Biopython code that builds the backbone (N, CA, C, O; Angstrom):
import numpy as np
from Bio.PDB.StructureBuilder import StructureBuilder

atoms = [
    (1, "MET", "N", (-21.025, 10.203, 1.926)),
    (1, "MET", "CA", (-21.464, 10.057, 0.553)),
    (1, "MET", "C", (-20.340, 10.419, -0.393)),
    (1, "MET", "O", (-19.604, 11.378, -0.163)),
    (2, "ASN", "N", (-20.217, 9.668, -1.429)),
    (2, "ASN", "CA", (-19.280, 9.975, -2.492)),
    (2, "ASN", "C", (-19.975, 10.972, -3.409)),
    (2, "ASN", "O", (-20.883, 10.601, -4.152)),
    (3, "THR", "N", (-19.559, 12.230, -3.363)),
    (3, "THR", "CA", (-20.284, 13.285, -4.080)),
    (3, "THR", "C", (-20.127, 13.193, -5.586)),
    (3, "THR", "O", (-20.973, 13.716, -6.312)),
    (4, "SER", "N", (-19.081, 12.552, -6.087)),
    (4, "SER", "CA", (-18.901, 12.502, -7.537)),
    (4, "SER", "C", (-19.899, 11.567, -8.193)),
    (4, "SER", "O", (-20.222, 11.751, -9.366)),
    (5, "THR", "N", (-20.400, 10.568, -7.476)),
    (5, "THR", "CA", (-21.343, 9.625, -8.066)),
    (5, "THR", "C", (-22.638, 9.518, -7.274)),
    (5, "THR", "O", (-23.539, 8.770, -7.654)),
    (6, "ASN", "N", (-22.738, 10.268, -6.167)),
    (6, "ASN", "CA", (-23.893, 10.199, -5.279)),
    (6, "ASN", "C", (-24.158, 8.794, -4.764)),
    (6, "ASN", "O", (-25.297, 8.436, -4.466)),
    (7, "MET", "N", (-23.089, 7.995, -4.661)),
    (7, "MET", "CA", (-23.169, 6.651, -4.101)),
    (7, "MET", "C", (-22.538, 6.686, -2.717)),
    (7, "MET", "O", (-21.582, 7.429, -2.496)),
    (8, "PRO", "N", (-23.052, 5.901, -1.790)),
    (8, "PRO", "CA", (-22.429, 5.874, -0.461)),
    (8, "PRO", "C", (-21.017, 5.293, -0.545)),
    (8, "PRO", "O", (-20.764, 4.383, -1.333)),
    (9, "ASP", "N", (-20.111, 5.816, 0.260)),
    (9, "ASP", "CA", (-18.746, 5.312, 0.326)),
    (9, "ASP", "C", (-18.778, 4.069, 1.201)),
    (9, "ASP", "O", (-19.132, 4.153, 2.377)),
    (10, "ARG", "N", (-18.414, 2.912, 0.646)),
    (10, "ARG", "CA", (-18.529, 1.648, 1.354)),
    (10, "ARG", "C", (-17.284, 1.304, 2.162)),
    (10, "ARG", "O", (-17.235, 0.239, 2.777)),
    (11, "ARG", "N", (-16.293, 2.160, 2.177)),
    (11, "ARG", "CA", (-15.084, 1.857, 2.934)),
    (11, "ARG", "C", (-15.408, 1.781, 4.421)),
    (11, "ARG", "O", (-16.187, 2.572, 4.953)),
    (12, "LEU", "N", (-14.783, 0.801, 5.073)),
    (12, "LEU", "CA", (-15.041, 0.593, 6.495)),
    (12, "LEU", "C", (-14.088, 1.380, 7.373)),
    (12, "LEU", "O", (-14.361, 1.573, 8.558)),
    (13, "THR", "N", (-12.974, 1.839, 6.817)),
    (13, "THR", "CA", (-12.005, 2.628, 7.574)),
    (13, "THR", "C", (-11.615, 3.853, 6.767)),
    (13, "THR", "O", (-11.677, 3.847, 5.538)),
    (14, "GLN", "N", (-11.215, 4.897, 7.465)),
    (14, "GLN", "CA", (-10.843, 6.149, 6.816)),
    (14, "GLN", "C", (-9.550, 5.982, 6.047)),
    (14, "GLN", "O", (-8.628, 5.315, 6.514)),
    (15, "ARG", "N", (-9.475, 6.581, 4.876)),
    (15, "ARG", "CA", (-8.298, 6.526, 4.026)),
    (15, "ARG", "C", (-7.484, 7.795, 4.226)),
    (15, "ARG", "O", (-8.041, 8.887, 4.327)),
    (16, "HIS", "N", (-6.148, 7.647, 4.283)),
    (16, "HIS", "CA", (-5.246, 8.778, 4.478)),
    (16, "HIS", "C", (-4.262, 8.854, 3.313)),
    (16, "HIS", "O", (-3.558, 7.886, 3.027)),
    (17, "THR", "N", (-4.216, 9.999, 2.646)),
    (17, "THR", "CA", (-3.255, 10.196, 1.576)),
    (17, "THR", "C", (-1.866, 10.232, 2.181)),
    (17, "THR", "O", (-1.585, 11.045, 3.061)),
    (18, "LEU", "N", (-1.000, 9.353, 1.709)),
    (18, "LEU", "CA", (0.338, 9.257, 2.264)),
    (18, "LEU", "C", (1.263, 8.700, 1.190)),
    (18, "LEU", "O", (1.295, 7.493, 0.951)),
    (19, "ARG", "N", (2.014, 9.587, 0.548)),
    (19, "ARG", "CA", (2.932, 9.179, -0.512)),
    (19, "ARG", "C", (4.319, 8.988, 0.091)),
    (19, "ARG", "O", (5.033, 9.952, 0.363)),
    (20, "VAL", "N", (4.685, 7.721, 0.294)),
    (20, "VAL", "CA", (6.002, 7.390, 0.834)),
    (20, "VAL", "C", (6.589, 6.222, 0.047)),
    (20, "VAL", "O", (5.859, 5.351, -0.426)),
    (21, "PRO", "N", (7.919, 6.212, -0.087)),
    (21, "PRO", "CA", (8.554, 5.071, -0.746)),
    (21, "PRO", "C", (8.478, 3.837, 0.147)),
    (21, "PRO", "O", (8.478, 3.943, 1.373)),
    (22, "LEU", "N", (8.415, 2.681, -0.475)),
    (22, "LEU", "CA", (8.382, 1.429, 0.274)),
    (22, "LEU", "C", (9.021, 0.333, -0.555)),
    (22, "LEU", "O", (9.301, 0.507, -1.741)),
    (23, "GLN", "N", (9.245, -0.794, 0.089)),
    (23, "GLN", "CA", (9.777, -1.969, -0.585)),
    (23, "GLN", "C", (8.672, -3.014, -0.646)),
    (23, "GLN", "O", (7.906, -3.180, 0.304)),
    (24, "LEU", "N", (8.598, -3.719, -1.778)),
    (24, "LEU", "CA", (7.526, -4.670, -2.031)),
    (24, "LEU", "C", (8.122, -5.940, -2.609)),
    (24, "LEU", "O", (9.043, -5.884, -3.424)),
    (25, "ARG", "N", (7.602, -7.081, -2.192)),
    (25, "ARG", "CA", (7.985, -8.332, -2.845)),
    (25, "ARG", "C", (6.858, -9.333, -2.716)),
    (25, "ARG", "O", (5.982, -9.206, -1.860)),
    (26, "ILE", "N", (6.898, -10.330, -3.581)),
    (26, "ILE", "CA", (5.917, -11.392, -3.512)),
    (26, "ILE", "C", (6.206, -12.186, -2.250)),
    (26, "ILE", "O", (7.335, -12.627, -2.034)),
    (27, "TRP", "N", (5.193, -12.369, -1.419)),
    (27, "TRP", "CA", (5.360, -12.987, -0.111)),
    (27, "TRP", "C", (5.822, -14.431, -0.242)),
    (27, "TRP", "O", (5.374, -15.169, -1.120)),
    (28, "GLY", "N", (6.732, -14.819, 0.654)),
    (28, "GLY", "CA", (7.192, -16.192, 0.720)),
    (28, "GLY", "C", (8.235, -16.566, -0.304)),
    (28, "GLY", "O", (8.560, -17.745, -0.444)),
    (29, "THR", "N", (8.778, -15.581, -1.036)),
    (29, "THR", "CA", (9.819, -15.875, -2.017)),
    (29, "THR", "C", (11.129, -15.249, -1.565)),
    (29, "THR", "O", (11.158, -14.408, -0.667)),
    (30, "ASN", "N", (12.181, -15.664, -2.187)),
    (30, "ASN", "CA", (13.487, -15.055, -1.969)),
    (30, "ASN", "C", (13.799, -14.030, -3.045)),
    (30, "ASN", "O", (14.933, -13.564, -3.156)),
    (31, "ASP", "N", (12.795, -13.677, -3.837)),
    (31, "ASP", "CA", (12.980, -12.669, -4.877)),
    (31, "ASP", "C", (13.413, -11.357, -4.241)),
    (31, "ASP", "O", (13.070, -11.081, -3.091)),
    (32, "PRO", "N", (14.161, -10.549, -4.978)),
    (32, "PRO", "CA", (14.563, -9.247, -4.420)),
    (32, "PRO", "C", (13.345, -8.353, -4.211)),
    (32, "PRO", "O", (12.308, -8.508, -4.857)),
    (33, "GLN", "N", (13.508, -7.420, -3.292)),
    (33, "GLN", "CA", (12.456, -6.433, -3.075)),
    (33, "GLN", "C", (12.461, -5.429, -4.225)),
    (33, "GLN", "O", (13.506, -5.158, -4.817)),
    (34, "HIS", "N", (11.301, -4.885, -4.532)),
    (34, "HIS", "CA", (11.139, -3.888, -5.579)),
    (34, "HIS", "C", (10.683, -2.583, -4.945)),
    (34, "HIS", "O", (9.931, -2.584, -3.971)),
    (35, "SER", "N", (11.139, -1.487, -5.498)),
    (35, "SER", "CA", (10.699, -0.179, -5.019)),
    (35, "SER", "C", (9.268, 0.067, -5.456)),
    (35, "SER", "O", (8.851, -0.342, -6.540)),
    (36, "ALA", "N", (8.528, 0.743, -4.594)),
    (36, "ALA", "CA", (7.151, 1.134, -4.882)),
    (36, "ALA", "C", (6.887, 2.422, -4.118)),
    (36, "ALA", "O", (7.718, 2.859, -3.323)),
    (37, "GLU", "N", (5.730, 3.028, -4.358)),
    (37, "GLU", "CA", (5.336, 4.235, -3.632)),
    (37, "GLU", "C", (3.873, 4.131, -3.261)),
    (37, "GLU", "O", (3.029, 3.789, -4.090)),
    (38, "SER", "N", (3.581, 4.430, -2.006)),
    (38, "SER", "CA", (2.189, 4.406, -1.572)),
    (38, "SER", "C", (1.460, 5.633, -2.113)),
    (38, "SER", "O", (2.060, 6.684, -2.335)),
    (39, "ILE", "N", (0.171, 5.476, -2.315)),
    (39, "ILE", "CA", (-0.722, 6.577, -2.687)),
    (39, "ILE", "C", (-1.543, 6.950, -1.454)),
    (39, "ILE", "O", (-1.658, 8.122, -1.097)),
    (40, "ASP", "N", (-2.106, 5.931, -0.817)),
    (40, "ASP", "CA", (-2.849, 6.154, 0.420)),
    (40, "ASP", "C", (-2.894, 4.875, 1.238)),
    (40, "ASP", "O", (-2.604, 3.785, 0.745)),
    (41, "PHE", "N", (-3.270, 5.040, 2.511)),
    (41, "PHE", "CA", (-3.383, 3.938, 3.458)),
    (41, "PHE", "C", (-4.693, 4.045, 4.206)),
    (41, "PHE", "O", (-5.233, 5.136, 4.385)),
    (42, "SER", "N", (-5.196, 2.911, 4.638)),
    (42, "SER", "CA", (-6.302, 2.859, 5.577)),
    (42, "SER", "C", (-5.954, 1.786, 6.600)),
    (42, "SER", "O", (-4.888, 1.177, 6.512)),
    (43, "GLY", "N", (-6.813, 1.551, 7.546)),
    (43, "GLY", "CA", (-6.561, 0.517, 8.528)),
    (43, "GLY", "C", (-6.626, -0.883, 7.952)),
    (43, "GLY", "O", (-6.182, -1.840, 8.587)),
    (44, "ARG", "N", (-7.169, -1.008, 6.766)),
    (44, "ARG", "CA", (-7.344, -2.320, 6.147)),
    (44, "ARG", "C", (-6.441, -2.572, 4.948)),
    (44, "ARG", "O", (-6.302, -3.719, 4.523)),
    (45, "GLY", "N", (-5.814, -1.514, 4.381)),
    (45, "GLY", "CA", (-5.013, -1.747, 3.191)),
    (45, "GLY", "C", (-4.341, -0.504, 2.673)),
    (45, "GLY", "O", (-4.314, 0.535, 3.331)),
    (46, "ALA", "N", (-3.792, -0.630, 1.468)),
    (46, "ALA", "CA", (-3.048, 0.473, 0.856)),
    (46, "ALA", "C", (-3.230, 0.438, -0.654)),
    (46, "ALA", "O", (-3.501, -0.606, -1.245)),
    (47, "LEU", "N", (-3.073, 1.599, -1.253)),
    (47, "LEU", "CA", (-3.030, 1.748, -2.703)),
    (47, "LEU", "C", (-1.627, 2.196, -3.038)),
    (47, "LEU", "O", (-1.113, 3.122, -2.410)),
    (48, "LEU", "N", (-0.983, 1.557, -4.022)),
    (48, "LEU", "CA", (0.392, 1.915, -4.333)),
    (48, "LEU", "C", (0.687, 1.763, -5.808)),
    (48, "LEU", "O", (-0.052, 1.111, -6.546)),
    (49, "ASP", "N", (1.787, 2.381, -6.226)),
    (49, "ASP", "CA", (2.307, 2.272, -7.586)),
    (49, "ASP", "C", (3.555, 1.413, -7.551)),
    (49, "ASP", "O", (4.398, 1.570, -6.668)),
    (50, "THR", "N", (3.676, 0.494, -8.521)),
    (50, "THR", "CA", (4.832, -0.390, -8.573)),
    (50, "THR", "C", (5.127, -0.802, -10.011)),
    (50, "THR", "O", (4.248, -0.768, -10.872)),
    (51, "GLU", "N", (6.365, -1.188, -10.256)),
    (51, "GLU", "CA", (6.745, -1.764, -11.545)),
    (51, "GLU", "C", (6.609, -3.280, -11.528)),
    (51, "GLU", "O", (6.663, -3.915, -12.581)),
    (52, "LEU", "N", (6.433, -3.866, -10.351)),
    (52, "LEU", "CA", (6.330, -5.310, -10.204)),
    (52, "LEU", "C", (5.009, -5.783, -10.810)),
    (52, "LEU", "O", (3.946, -5.313, -10.404)),
    (53, "PRO", "N", (5.059, -6.710, -11.777)),
    (53, "PRO", "CA", (3.809, -7.180, -12.398)),
    (53, "PRO", "C", (3.064, -8.116, -11.449)),
    (53, "PRO", "O", (3.472, -9.259, -11.245)),
    (54, "LEU", "N", (1.989, -7.631, -10.881)),
    (54, "LEU", "CA", (1.212, -8.397, -9.908)),
    (54, "LEU", "C", (-0.177, -8.681, -10.445)),
    (54, "LEU", "O", (-0.700, -7.942, -11.279)),
    (55, "ARG", "N", (-0.761, -9.751, -9.958)),
    (55, "ARG", "CA", (-2.130, -10.114, -10.321)),
    (55, "ARG", "C", (-3.004, -10.100, -9.081)),
    (55, "ARG", "O", (-2.513, -10.245, -7.961)),
    (56, "VAL", "N", (-4.287, -9.927, -9.283)),
    (56, "VAL", "CA", (-5.233, -10.018, -8.177)),
    (56, "VAL", "C", (-5.075, -11.397, -7.535)),
    (56, "VAL", "O", (-5.027, -12.418, -8.221)),
    (57, "GLY", "N", (-4.998, -11.402, -6.213)),
    (57, "GLY", "CA", (-4.820, -12.639, -5.461)),
    (57, "GLY", "C", (-3.385, -12.886, -5.040)),
    (57, "GLY", "O", (-3.138, -13.732, -4.180)),
    (58, "SER", "N", (-2.417, -12.161, -5.629)),
    (58, "SER", "CA", (-1.015, -12.340, -5.266)),
    (58, "SER", "C", (-0.796, -11.962, -3.810)),
    (58, "SER", "O", (-1.299, -10.938, -3.346)),
    (59, "ALA", "N", (-0.040, -12.793, -3.085)),
    (59, "ALA", "CA", (0.335, -12.480, -1.705)),
    (59, "ALA", "C", (1.598, -11.630, -1.759)),
    (59, "ALA", "O", (2.563, -11.984, -2.436)),
    (60, "VAL", "N", (1.588, -10.505, -1.041)),
    (60, "VAL", "CA", (2.719, -9.580, -1.071)),
    (60, "VAL", "C", (3.142, -9.196, 0.337)),
    (60, "VAL", "O", (2.396, -9.349, 1.304)),
    (61, "GLU", "N", (4.366, -8.694, 0.415)),
    (61, "GLU", "CA", (4.943, -8.203, 1.661)),
    (61, "GLU", "C", (5.422, -6.777, 1.403)),
    (61, "GLU", "O", (6.154, -6.531, 0.444)),
    (62, "LEU", "N", (5.011, -5.837, 2.257)),
    (62, "LEU", "CA", (5.409, -4.438, 2.149)),
    (62, "LEU", "C", (6.280, -4.068, 3.335)),
    (62, "LEU", "O", (6.021, -4.503, 4.457)),
    (63, "HIS", "N", (7.308, -3.271, 3.097)),
    (63, "HIS", "CA", (8.159, -2.734, 4.163)),
    (63, "HIS", "C", (8.271, -1.235, 3.937)),
    (63, "HIS", "O", (8.619, -0.793, 2.842)),
    (64, "LEU", "N", (7.976, -0.446, 4.979)),
    (64, "LEU", "CA", (8.138, 0.992, 4.863)),
    (64, "LEU", "C", (8.513, 1.586, 6.203)),
    (64, "LEU", "O", (8.282, 0.996, 7.258)),
    (65, "ARG", "N", (9.096, 2.767, 6.132)),
    (65, "ARG", "CA", (9.513, 3.496, 7.330)),
    (65, "ARG", "C", (8.792, 4.842, 7.327)),
    (65, "ARG", "O", (8.822, 5.577, 6.340)),
    (66, "LEU", "N", (8.144, 5.147, 8.451)),
    (66, "LEU", "CA", (7.456, 6.423, 8.607)),
    (66, "LEU", "C", (8.244, 7.259, 9.612)),
    (66, "LEU", "O", (8.333, 6.923, 10.793)),
    (67, "SER", "N", (8.809, 8.348, 9.118)),
    (67, "SER", "CA", (9.688, 9.169, 9.945)),
    (67, "SER", "C", (8.894, 10.057, 10.900)),
    (67, "SER", "O", (7.707, 10.312, 10.700)),
    (68, "GLU", "N", (9.583, 10.517, 11.939)),
    (68, "GLU", "CA", (8.974, 11.419, 12.910)),
    (68, "GLU", "C", (8.549, 12.724, 12.245)),
    (68, "GLU", "O", (7.533, 13.309, 12.621)),
    (69, "GLU", "N", (9.318, 13.186, 11.259)),
    (69, "GLU", "CA", (8.963, 14.416, 10.544)),
    (69, "GLU", "C", (7.633, 14.274, 9.817)),
    (69, "GLU", "O", (6.890, 15.245, 9.671)),
    (70, "LEU", "N", (7.338, 13.075, 9.367)),
    (70, "LEU", "CA", (6.116, 12.824, 8.618)),
    (70, "LEU", "C", (4.901, 12.665, 9.527)),
    (70, "LEU", "O", (3.825, 13.180, 9.223)),
    (71, "THR", "N", (5.067, 11.956, 10.638)),
    (71, "THR", "CA", (3.917, 11.599, 11.473)),
    (71, "THR", "C", (3.809, 12.383, 12.775)),
    (71, "THR", "O", (2.738, 12.421, 13.381)),
    (72, "GLY", "N", (4.918, 13.020, 13.222)),
    (72, "GLY", "CA", (4.913, 13.693, 14.505)),
    (72, "GLY", "C", (5.093, 12.723, 15.663)),
    (72, "GLY", "O", (5.061, 13.129, 16.825)),
    (73, "GLN", "N", (5.278, 11.466, 15.359)),
    (73, "GLN", "CA", (5.497, 10.403, 16.341)),
    (73, "GLN", "C", (6.895, 9.828, 16.118)),
    (73, "GLN", "O", (7.490, 10.072, 15.068)),
    (74, "PRO", "N", (7.435, 9.072, 17.076)),
    (74, "PRO", "CA", (8.738, 8.438, 16.847)),
    (74, "PRO", "C", (8.725, 7.611, 15.557)),
    (74, "PRO", "O", (7.700, 7.040, 15.183)),
    (75, "THR", "N", (9.873, 7.557, 14.889)),
    (75, "THR", "CA", (9.987, 6.814, 13.639)),
    (75, "THR", "C", (9.574, 5.359, 13.846)),
    (75, "THR", "O", (9.971, 4.719, 14.819)),
    (76, "THR", "N", (8.769, 4.851, 12.913)),
    (76, "THR", "CA", (8.306, 3.467, 12.976)),
    (76, "THR", "C", (8.591, 2.757, 11.661)),
    (76, "THR", "O", (8.666, 3.387, 10.606)),
    (77, "THR", "N", (8.748, 1.456, 11.733)),
    (77, "THR", "CA", (8.811, 0.633, 10.531)),
    (77, "THR", "C", (7.558, -0.228, 10.500)),
    (77, "THR", "O", (7.088, -0.712, 11.529)),
    (78, "TRP", "N", (7.038, -0.404, 9.312)),
    (78, "TRP", "CA", (5.848, -1.217, 9.108)),
    (78, "TRP", "C", (6.222, -2.408, 8.248)),
    (78, "TRP", "O", (6.918, -2.260, 7.243)),
    (79, "ARG", "N", (5.766, -3.579, 8.634)),
    (79, "ARG", "CA", (5.874, -4.773, 7.802)),
    (79, "ARG", "C", (4.458, -5.307, 7.647)),
    (79, "ARG", "O", (3.819, -5.701, 8.623)),
    (80, "CYS", "N", (3.983, -5.315, 6.425)),
    (80, "CYS", "CA", (2.606, -5.698, 6.148)),
    (80, "CYS", "C", (2.590, -6.878, 5.188)),
    (80, "CYS", "O", (3.306, -6.879, 4.186)),
    (81, "ASN", "N", (1.785, -7.866, 5.487)),
    (81, "ASN", "CA", (1.503, -8.947, 4.548)),
    (81, "ASN", "C", (0.069, -8.774, 4.106)),
    (81, "ASN", "O", (-0.807, -8.441, 4.904)),
    (82, "GLY", "N", (-0.165, -9.004, 2.818)),
    (82, "GLY", "CA", (-1.514, -8.847, 2.322)),
    (82, "GLY", "C", (-1.704, -9.475, 0.967)),
    (82, "GLY", "O", (-0.821, -10.160, 0.452)),
    (83, "ARG", "N", (-2.862, -9.237, 0.395)),
    (83, "ARG", "CA", (-3.220, -9.766, -0.922)),
    (83, "ARG", "C", (-3.620, -8.626, -1.841)),
    (83, "ARG", "O", (-4.270, -7.665, -1.429)),
    (84, "VAL", "N", (-3.216, -8.758, -3.091)),
    (84, "VAL", "CA", (-3.626, -7.795, -4.106)),
    (84, "VAL", "C", (-5.108, -8.024, -4.389)),
    (84, "VAL", "O", (-5.524, -9.131, -4.729)),
    (85, "VAL", "N", (-5.896, -6.960, -4.245)),
    (85, "VAL", "CA", (-7.339, -7.064, -4.479)),
    (85, "VAL", "C", (-7.783, -6.280, -5.712)),
    (85, "VAL", "O", (-8.926, -6.391, -6.156)),
    (86, "ARG", "N", (-6.851, -5.477, -6.261)),
    (86, "ARG", "CA", (-7.207, -4.665, -7.437)),
    (86, "ARG", "C", (-5.934, -4.241, -8.140)),
    (86, "ARG", "O", (-4.945, -3.912, -7.485)),
    (87, "THR", "N", (-5.943, -4.243, -9.463)),
    (87, "THR", "CA", (-4.832, -3.709, -10.241)),
    (87, "THR", "C", (-5.399, -2.850, -11.372)),
    (87, "THR", "O", (-6.439, -3.165, -11.951)),
    (88, "VAL", "N", (-4.692, -1.758, -11.672)),
    (88, "VAL", "CA", (-5.076, -0.888, -12.773)),
    (88, "VAL", "C", (-3.799, -0.488, -13.494)),
    (88, "VAL", "O", (-2.996, 0.268, -12.947)),
    (89, "GLU", "N", (-3.594, -0.983, -14.716)),
    (89, "GLU", "CA", (-2.383, -0.660, -15.464)),
    (89, "GLU", "C", (-2.430, 0.769, -15.980)),
    (89, "GLU", "O", (-3.473, 1.260, -16.412)),
    (90, "GLY", "N", (-1.270, 1.429, -15.926)),
    (90, "GLY", "CA", (-1.123, 2.750, -16.517)),
    (90, "GLY", "C", (-1.863, 3.857, -15.810)),
    (90, "GLY", "O", (-2.006, 4.938, -16.381)),
    (91, "ARG", "N", (-2.347, 3.646, -14.582)),
    (91, "ARG", "CA", (-3.076, 4.687, -13.880)),
    (91, "ARG", "C", (-2.166, 5.699, -13.215)),
    (91, "ARG", "O", (-2.579, 6.830, -12.956)),
    (92, "SER", "N", (-0.928, 5.305, -12.936)),
    (92, "SER", "CA", (-0.023, 6.239, -12.281)),
    (92, "SER", "C", (0.542, 7.203, -13.302)),
    (92, "SER", "O", (0.496, 6.941, -14.504)),
    (93, "SER", "N", (1.075, 8.317, -12.828)),
    (93, "SER", "CA", (1.606, 9.341, -13.723)),
    (93, "SER", "C", (2.844, 8.853, -14.468)),
    (93, "SER", "O", (3.158, 9.384, -15.533)),
    (94, "ASN", "N", (3.551, 7.865, -13.943)),
    (94, "ASN", "CA", (4.755, 7.374, -14.608)),
    (94, "ASN", "C", (4.532, 6.024, -15.275)),
    (94, "ASN", "O", (5.499, 5.341, -15.611)),
    (95, "GLY", "N", (3.273, 5.623, -15.474)),
    (95, "GLY", "CA", (2.953, 4.415, -16.205)),
    (95, "GLY", "C", (3.101, 3.124, -15.422)),
    (95, "GLY", "O", (2.999, 2.040, -15.997)),
    (96, "GLN", "N", (3.340, 3.218, -14.127)),
    (96, "GLN", "CA", (3.455, 2.018, -13.314)),
    (96, "GLN", "C", (2.082, 1.399, -13.071)),
    (96, "GLN", "O", (1.050, 2.005, -13.362)),
    (97, "LEU", "N", (2.091, 0.201, -12.542)),
    (97, "LEU", "CA", (0.868, -0.485, -12.178)),
    (97, "LEU", "C", (0.368, 0.061, -10.851)),
    (97, "LEU", "O", (1.143, 0.176, -9.901)),
    (98, "ARG", "N", (-0.893, 0.395, -10.772)),
    (98, "ARG", "CA", (-1.503, 0.831, -9.512)),
    (98, "ARG", "C", (-2.175, -0.391, -8.889)),
    (98, "ARG", "O", (-2.975, -1.066, -9.537)),
    (99, "VAL", "N", (-1.845, -0.670, -7.627)),
    (99, "VAL", "CA", (-2.251, -1.904, -6.968)),
    (99, "VAL", "C", (-2.936, -1.599, -5.646)),
    (99, "VAL", "O", (-2.433, -0.805, -4.850)),
    (100, "GLY", "N", (-4.072, -2.220, -5.412)),
    (100, "GLY", "CA", (-4.742, -2.158, -4.121)),
    (100, "GLY", "C", (-4.422, -3.413, -3.336)),
    (100, "GLY", "O", (-4.633, -4.524, -3.823)),
    (101, "VAL", "N", (-3.908, -3.243, -2.111)),
    (101, "VAL", "CA", (-3.521, -4.371, -1.260)),
    (101, "VAL", "C", (-4.372, -4.342, 0.004)),
    (101, "VAL", "O", (-4.479, -3.309, 0.665)),
    (102, "GLU", "N", (-4.973, -5.474, 0.336)),
    (102, "GLU", "CA", (-5.705, -5.617, 1.589)),
    (102, "GLU", "C", (-4.785, -6.310, 2.586)),
    (102, "GLU", "O", (-4.246, -7.380, 2.304)),
    (103, "PHE", "N", (-4.610, -5.694, 3.756)),
    (103, "PHE", "CA", (-3.709, -6.241, 4.766)),
    (103, "PHE", "C", (-4.284, -7.497, 5.404)),
    (103, "PHE", "O", (-5.476, -7.572, 5.703)),
    (104, "GLU", "N", (-3.414, -8.481, 5.606)),
    (104, "GLU", "CA", (-3.760, -9.671, 6.380)),
    (104, "GLU", "C", (-3.054, -9.644, 7.721)),
    (104, "GLU", "O", (-3.563, -10.172, 8.710)),
    (105, "SER", "N", (-1.881, -9.027, 7.754)),
    (105, "SER", "CA", (-1.165, -8.826, 9.024)),
    (105, "SER", "C", (-0.346, -7.557, 8.919)),
    (105, "SER", "O", (0.086, -7.165, 7.835)),
    (106, "LEU", "N", (-0.140, -6.922, 10.059)),
    (106, "LEU", "CA", (0.584, -5.664, 10.108)),
    (106, "LEU", "C", (1.388, -5.631, 11.398)),
    (106, "LEU", "O", (0.835, -5.786, 12.487)),
    (107, "VAL", "N", (2.697, -5.427, 11.273)),
    (107, "VAL", "CA", (3.571, -5.304, 12.435)),
    (107, "VAL", "C", (4.209, -3.933, 12.376)),
    (107, "VAL", "O", (4.851, -3.592, 11.382)),
    (108, "VAL", "N", (4.043, -3.141, 13.423)),
    (108, "VAL", "CA", (4.628, -1.809, 13.516)),
    (108, "VAL", "C", (5.607, -1.822, 14.670)),
    (108, "VAL", "O", (5.267, -2.257, 15.770)),
    (109, "SER", "N", (6.831, -1.344, 14.430)),
    (109, "SER", "CA", (7.831, -1.290, 15.503)),
    (109, "SER", "C", (8.540, 0.053, 15.474)),
    (109, "SER", "O", (8.747, 0.635, 14.409)),
    (110, "GLN", "N", (8.911, 0.541, 16.650)),
    (110, "GLN", "CA", (9.661, 1.786, 16.743)),
    (110, "GLN", "C", (11.134, 1.487, 16.602)),
    (110, "GLN", "O", (11.609, 0.433, 17.023)),
    (111, "LEU", "N", (11.860, 2.428, 16.002)),
    (111, "LEU", "CA", (13.302, 2.271, 15.834)),
    (111, "LEU", "C", (14.032, 2.787, 17.043)),
    (111, "LEU", "O", (15.261, 2.739, 17.088)),
]
sb = StructureBuilder()
sb.init_structure("model")
sb.init_model(0)
sb.init_chain("A")
sb.init_seg("    ")
for serial, (resi, resn, name, xyz) in enumerate(atoms, 1):
    if name == "N":
        sb.init_residue(resn, " ", resi, " ")
    sb.init_atom(name, np.array(xyz, "f"), 0.0, 1.0, " ", f" {name:<3s}", serial, name[0])
structure = sb.get_structure()
């Protein structure tokens, strides 16, 4: 239950707070990657802050590295393709766009 509103939490997977830097770009373009920072991750998607002006429905590609110090596991790189499902302007502490991305594919590899 979501105690702040007494509404059931409809998320299908557990969310994990994980603030890590990542690279983001519009999928299928040769545009340069933009820096972003994750807020949290779940098995289905991520919430992040970015300066890249995105709209709901935009296809995006995320690249991030999770170090052994952070996870307790060997360092991994993640490449995720997904779609923007939510945007909230000015929600981050530094005025960036807060974006919810639903994963369509996820590739994890060890370094």
